[in-house]
C-alpha positions in Angstrom: 10.2 -17.6 -20.5 9.2 -17.3 -24.2 9.0 -14.0 -26.1 5.2 -14.4 -25.9 5.3 -14.7 -22.1 7.4 -11.6 -21.8 5.1 -9.6 -24.1 2.0 -10.8 -22.2 3.6 -9.8 -18.9 4.6 -6.4 -20.2 1.0 -5.9 -21.5 -0.4 -6.9 -18.1 1.9 -4.4 -16.4 1.0 -1.5 -18.7 -2.7 -2.3 -18.6 -2.7 -2.2 -14.8 -0.3 0.7 -14.1 -3.0 3.4 -14.0 -5.1 1.2 -11.6 -2.0 0.8 -9.3 -1.3 4.6 -9.3 -5.0 5.3 -8.4 -4.8 2.8 -5.6 -1.7 4.5 -4.1 -3.4 7.9 -4.5 -6.4 6.6 -2.6 -4.2 5.5 0.2 -2.4 8.9 0.2 -5.7 10.8 0.3 -6.7 8.6 3.2 -4.2 10.5 5.3 -6.4 13.6 5.1 -9.8 11.8 5.4 -9.1 9.8 8.6 -8.7 6.7 6.5 -12.1 6.6 4.9 -10.9 6.9 1.3 -8.2 4.4 2.1 -10.9 1.8 2.6 -11.9 2.2 -1.1 -8.2 1.6 -2.0 -8.1 -1.4 0.3 -11.2 -2.9 -1.4 -9.7 -2.3 -4.8 -6.4 -3.8 -3.8 -8.1 -7.0 -2.6 -10.2 -7.2 -5.8 -7.3 -6.7 -8.2 -4.6 -8.6 -6.4 -5.6 -12.0 -7.8 -5.4 -10.6 -11.4 -1.7 -9.6 -11.1 -0.2 -12.7 -9.5 3.4 -13.1 -10.7 4.0 -9.4 -11.3 5.5 -6.7 -9.1 2.0 -5.3 -8.8 1.0 -8.3 -6.7 3.7 -7.3 -4.2 2.6 -3.7 -4.3 -1.0 -4.6 -3.5 0.1 -6.9 -0.7 2.3 -4.1 0.6 -0.7 -1.7 0.6 -3.0 -4.2 2.3 -0.4 -4.9 5.0 0.1 -1.1 5.4 -3.6 -0.7 6.0 -4.0 -3.4 8.6 -0.8 -2.6 10.5 -2.1 1.1 10.6 -5.4 0.0 12.0 -3.8 -2.1 14.7 -1.3 0.7 15.5 -4.2 3.2 15.7 -6.1 1.1 18.1 -3.1 0.6 20.3 -2.2 4.3 20.2 -5.8 5.2 21.1 -5.7 2.8 24.1 -2.3 4.4 25.1 -3.7 7.9 25.0 -4.8 7.4 28.5 -1.2 7.3 29.7 -0.2 10.0 27.2 2.2 7.8 25.2 -0.5 7.3 22.6 0.2 10.7 21.1 3.7 9.6 20.3 2.3 6.4 18.8 0.0 8.3 16.5 2.9 10.5 15.3 5.2 7.6 14.7 2.4 5.7 13.0 1.6 8.6 10.7 5.3 9.1 9.7 5.6 5.3 9.0 2.4 5.3 6.9 3.5 8.3 4.9 6.9 6.8 4.3 5.4 3.5 3.1 3.0 5.2 0.7 5.6 7.6 -0.8 8.3 4.8 -1.0 5.9 2.4 -2.6 4.6 4.9 -5.2 8.2 5.8 -6.1 9.1 2.2 -6.5 5.9 1.6 -8.6 6.7 4.6 -10.9 10.3 3.2 -11.3 8.8 -0.3 -12.1 10.6 -1.7 -9.0 9.2 -4.2 -6.5 8.6 -3.6 -2.8 9.1 -6.1 0.0 5.5 -7.0 0.6 6.2 -8.5 4.0 8.7 -5.9 5.2 8.0 -3.4 7.9 9.6 -0.4 6.1 10.8 -1.1 2.5 
């Protein structure tokens, strides 16, 4: 990598950092809005992901997108399982998992560290 490439990559990271923080905040607010605000964050993540290929932000956006879809699938399964009462446990565990992923991802972002985009936890 040349010095110009390093400078360009640093500029790309700094330029997109506020956007990334806002995306994580939208996902966090979604906890209190039943996921409606999270959908805005999801759309933003899909729109911006192609612009940050090759940076840690691409992994963060993929991580958030996966978090959303796994949460949707988990919510549907938990809802179905409500009829045999185990669904309540599913919702609790899913909520804790979601909160953990958002907090962990935001901390990693603020520390300029990557996340494992395809991992289940970190």
